[in-house]
C-alpha positions as CSV (number, residue, x, y, z in Angstrom):
1,M,0.0,0.0,0.0
2,K,1.5,3.3,-1.0
3,Q,1.4,6.1,1.5
4,P,0.4,9.7,0.8
5,Y,3.3,11.9,0.1
6,L,4.4,15.5,-0.6
7,Y,5.4,16.0,-4.3
8,R,8.1,18.6,-5.0
9,L,9.7,19.7,-8.2
10,R,12.2,22.5,-7.9
11,D,10.3,25.3,-6.2
12,K,6.8,23.9,-6.8
13,E,5.0,21.4,-4.6
14,I,1.7,19.6,-4.1
15,D,0.8,19.2,-0.5
16,F,-0.6,15.6,-0.6
17,V,-0.6,13.0,-3.2
18,L,-2.7,9.8,-2.6
19,P,-1.5,7.5,-5.4
20,Q,-3.8,4.6,-4.8
21,E,-6.9,6.9,-4.9
22,K,-5.4,9.0,-7.8
23,I,-6.1,12.1,-5.9
24,A,-3.9,15.2,-5.3
25,I,-4.7,17.8,-2.6
26,E,-3.5,21.4,-2.5
27,V,-4.1,23.5,0.5
28,K,-4.7,27.2,-0.2
29,Y,-5.7,28.8,3.1
30,Q,-6.1,32.3,1.9
31,N,-8.9,34.7,0.9
32,N,-8.1,34.9,-2.8
33,I,-6.5,32.3,-5.0
34,D,-5.1,33.3,-8.3
35,Y,-5.2,31.1,-11.4
36,R,-1.4,31.1,-11.5
37,E,-1.2,29.6,-8.0
38,V,-2.7,26.4,-9.2
39,A,-1.2,26.2,-12.6
40,F,1.4,23.6,-11.6
41,F,-1.3,21.6,-9.7
42,R,-3.5,21.5,-12.8
43,K,-0.6,20.4,-15.0
44,Y,0.2,17.6,-12.5
45,L,-3.4,16.4,-12.5
46,N,-3.6,16.4,-16.3
47,E,-0.3,14.5,-16.7
48,K,-1.2,11.9,-14.0
49,K,-4.9,11.7,-14.8
50,Y,-5.7,12.4,-11.1
51,Q,-8.6,14.2,-9.5
52,G,-7.7,17.3,-7.6
53,I,-9.0,18.9,-4.4
54,V,-8.1,22.4,-3.4
55,V,-8.8,23.1,0.3
56,V,-9.8,26.7,0.7
57,K,-10.5,29.2,3.5
58,N,-13.9,30.4,2.4
59,D,-16.6,29.8,-0.1
60,K,-15.2,32.1,-2.8
61,P,-15.1,30.0,-5.9
62,L,-11.8,29.6,-7.7
63,N,-11.6,31.3,-11.1
64,I,-10.7,28.0,-12.7
65,E,-12.9,26.0,-14.9
66,D,-11.6,22.5,-14.5
67,K,-13.8,19.4,-14.1
68,N,-10.9,17.6,-12.3
69,I,-10.7,20.1,-9.4
70,K,-13.1,20.3,-6.5
71,T,-12.9,23.0,-3.9
72,V,-13.6,22.2,-0.2
73,R,-13.7,24.6,2.7
74,A,-11.0,23.7,5.3
75,E,-13.6,23.2,8.1
76,K,-15.4,20.6,5.9
77,F,-12.4,18.9,4.5
78,S,-12.2,16.0,7.0
79,S,-15.8,14.8,6.4
80,F,-15.4,15.4,2.6
81,L,-12.3,13.2,2.5
82,Q,-13.9,10.4,4.5
83,K,-16.8,10.3,2.0
84,K,-14.4,10.4,-1.0
85,L,-12.2,7.6,0.2
């Protein structure tokens, strides 16, 4: 069984990769998230054919149209992950 891990490439990183579930998780605990902040994440998801989860601080939607990325408020993340796995 493969364990979750942090993925890092040079100065870019993805907070959690769950290889068996083919899910990558990026935590962005801030009020505004710019498209450029998740560009590396999107590229990784597309290359690996993974689903992505961005954990956010509030209900503001990301300005990203990507069917492979779901946003989840930090306070609801634990229950969301239990349902997903």
